[in-house]
Each structure stands twice: as structure tokens, then as C-alpha cells.
N, C-alpha and C positions, 0 to 999 in steps of 0.2 A: 369659203369666206367665213371668218369667225364673227359670231354675232356681237360679242362684247370683249373679244380678245385684243391682242396687240395687232397693229397693222402689219401685214406681210406682203412681200413681193411688190406687185404693182401699186398697191395702196401706199406703201412707203415711198415709192418714187413720186407719186402724185403729191404727197404731203411735202416732200423735199423741194419739189419744183415750186409749189405755192409759197413756201417759206422764202425761197430764193427770189421770187418775183416781188413779194411783199417787202422784204428787207433789203434786197440788193446785195451784190457780192461784197461791197465794201463794209457792210454792217455785220456780215456773218461771223467774222472773227470776234467782234465785240460781243455779239450775242452768245457765242460759244463760251467765251470767258465768263460772262455773267452767269450762265447756267453752271459752269464749273465751280465758281465761287459759292453759288447758292447750295450746290450739293455738298461742298466741303463744310459750309456753315451748318447745314442740317446734320451731317454726320457728327460734327463736334458737339452740337447741342444735344443730340441723342446720347452721346458718350457721357457728357456732363450729367445728364439726367440719370443715367444708369449708375454713375459713380456716386451721385448724391443719394440715390436710393440705398446703395450698399452701405454708405456711412451712417445713414439713419437706422438701418437694421443692426449694425454692429454694436451700438451701445445697449440695445435691448438684449442681445446675446450675452454681453459682458455682465449685465445685471443678473441674468438667469444663472450664469456660472458662479457669481459671487454669492447669490442666495443659496445655491446648492452647497457651497463650501461651508457656510455658516450653520447649516442644519446638521 
């Protein structure tokens, strides 16, 4: 049994059964779709943040190169 790790084996089955009882079989596809859309939005947001950081650092590099050329 992992103290703070991911659930394994029997623990995972218990969690899945509890989710099934709480939401019912008709709600599981909607729940899965919602989680999928959330994961996709998170990935897109992270990528936009990385792209934004790269564009902010590019002008600083351009300024350094232009100052080197003028010296």
C-alpha cells in the first residue's frame, strides 16, 4: 500500500465502484467528456503560456544581438 502514491489494484476498483454508484451509468460518459475537455484546455493553456514566454524572451535576445553589432 502506497502512503501518498497513486491508487493501485483493489483501491482503484473501489474508487471506480464509488464513482459508478454516485454518478450512475448514464452520467459516466458526460463526466468522462468533461474531464477530457478540461485536460485539453489545460494543455492548450500551458502551451500558450510557454509560447508567450518564448516571445517575451526573443526581443531581449534581438536587442542583445543589435547592441553587439553596433559595438
